C-alpha positions, 0 to 999 in steps of 0.5 A: 689597585689595578686600573688597566691601560688608558682608554682611547675612544677616538678613531685614528684617521685610517679607522675613521676612513674605514667607518665611513666606507662601512657606513656608505656600503650599508646605506646602499646595501642594507635593504638586503639584510634579513631581520636582525635577531636577538640571541643566537637562534634562527629557524633558517640560517640560509638568508643570514649566510647569504647576507654574510657573503655580501658582508665578506665581499664588502670587507665587513666580515673577517675584518681581522683575518689575514688578507691572503685568506680573504680577510681585511687584515685589520685590527679588533677596533675595525672589527668593533667599528663594523659591528657598530655600523651594522647595529646603527644601520639596523642590519643583521650581524652574522649567525656563524660568529663562532666559525668566523671569530674562532674556528677560521682563525684557528685553522689559519694558525694551525691548519695545513695549506690544503686545509686552508684552501679547502675550508677557509673561504667557504666558511668566511662567505657563509657557504659552509656552516661550522660548529665547535665540538668541545664540551661533553656531558662529563667535561664542560668546565673541565675541558681537559677531561674530555672522553671522546676517543680518536683511535688510529686506523689503517686509513686514518682515525675512528672517533667515538664519543659524545659532545654537548651544548654545540651551537648550531650543529644542526646547520653545520657542514663541518666541525672542529672537534677536540678528542683524546688520542693518548689516554696514558698521559696526563689529561692536558696532553694526549689531545688532538684537534680534528676537522669532522664532516658533520654529514659523515656516517655515525654523526647524530645531532639532537637538539637541546630545546630551551624553555623558550622553545628554541633549540640553538644548542645540540648534543652530538653523538659520534659512533665509529666515525671514520676520518682521513689521516689528514683530518688533524689540525695542528700536532697529534697529541698537541690539541690542548694548545690548539684549543687554547688558541681557539679560546683566545680568539673567542675572547677577542670575538667577545670583545669585538662583538660587545656592542651587539651582545650588550645593548644599551639600557634603553634597548634592553628596557624598551618594552617598559619605557612608557609604562606607568611603573617607571615612575615607581622609585624602586623601578627607577633605582633598578633602571639606574643600576642597569645603566651604571653596570652597562656603562661600566661594561662598555668602558671595560671592553674599550680598555681591553680593545685599547690594550690589544690595539697597542699590542698588549694582551688583554686582562680579564675584561672579556670574562668580566664582560661576559658575566656582566652582559648575561647578568644585565640581560637577566636583570632586565628580563626579570624587571620587564616580567615584573612590570608586564606580567605574563605579557612579557613572555611573548615575542623576542623579549620573552625569548631573550629572557628565556635564553639568559640562564643558558647563556651563563654556561655559553662561552665558558661557565660563569663559575670558571670565569669567576675562578679565573678572575679570582686567581689571576686578578685578585691573587686568591689561592687556586683550588686544590688539584690532585690530578696533575701528573696523573695519566688520564686512564688512571683517574677513574682508578684513583679516587684521590686523583679525581679533579 
């Protein structure tokens, strides 16, 4: 049986010093924070981006970024410490978590020096918002099946296509976009990453409204969008490797943000803590199950962070954690609704419950994560793939080669 690496829960002396500094700064400046939000939606990101700028100057955002690009040059444990201290102080976390956690590190890894100088610092300080343009209506879980095309022009590139489930695109100034530049090779090849100006002619953003009434996600239409020749990030036709780097940073971000994404049971179930229904045996059993699940998720996350701190590659903890966090939120919302009835639909808890079903698709669908765990951890055989080695342009012409 696989148990993973041992878990080290103690701060090193350097980490303890970082925690003390973070706590002292938040005690002094925490009143500048806008109200914390649950979920991923805000009607106006401006105050949160101003707060992000303060946090960045204090070294509490971009903790793992290289110091030469304005980051802390520290590890994921310090990133977790910053998240813990923000929660402890009752302060808001950052809204542009995708930008800081995934897109910035990708630009640092693959961008040109000119791109880094232009984009990285404003992103870190919340001066410019970013979004990630990966998923498409016909290529969500199968990211390599994207159809958005990038064609060379005398002045650079022309982008045509559609993206969907794009978080915070309505507030973004720039995006990191994956497009197909060569359809005559197998689908995992012939992809290229681009920086795109979200205010450029031909870019249309339309909100996707959830049943909660909020619209954190969007669909983005790209009609003859002109990009300069130097908009590429990483090698032309080598975008799959760049995209995998982005998704690797997504895994690390999810682990570092675990305490924020997975509040303890007493926080999840706060609306019913003093309700008479808590005396019911079945309700108490369900609360106990949530508590056990939450503790298991917490230590799975700690195990993965310990592995990273020791220089090892974490296993499936992030995927398991994401599934568990969403499932715990869904179970808690269902229990609250059963106890409170229609009153549970009001306020932030009702909005959080309404967001939970959609979160099953965010950051990689639950089905794909379960497949990954089945194949890479349990050793189960992969699903048949008859599209390997087939040029993308021929997939629609060969019925037997459709994934």
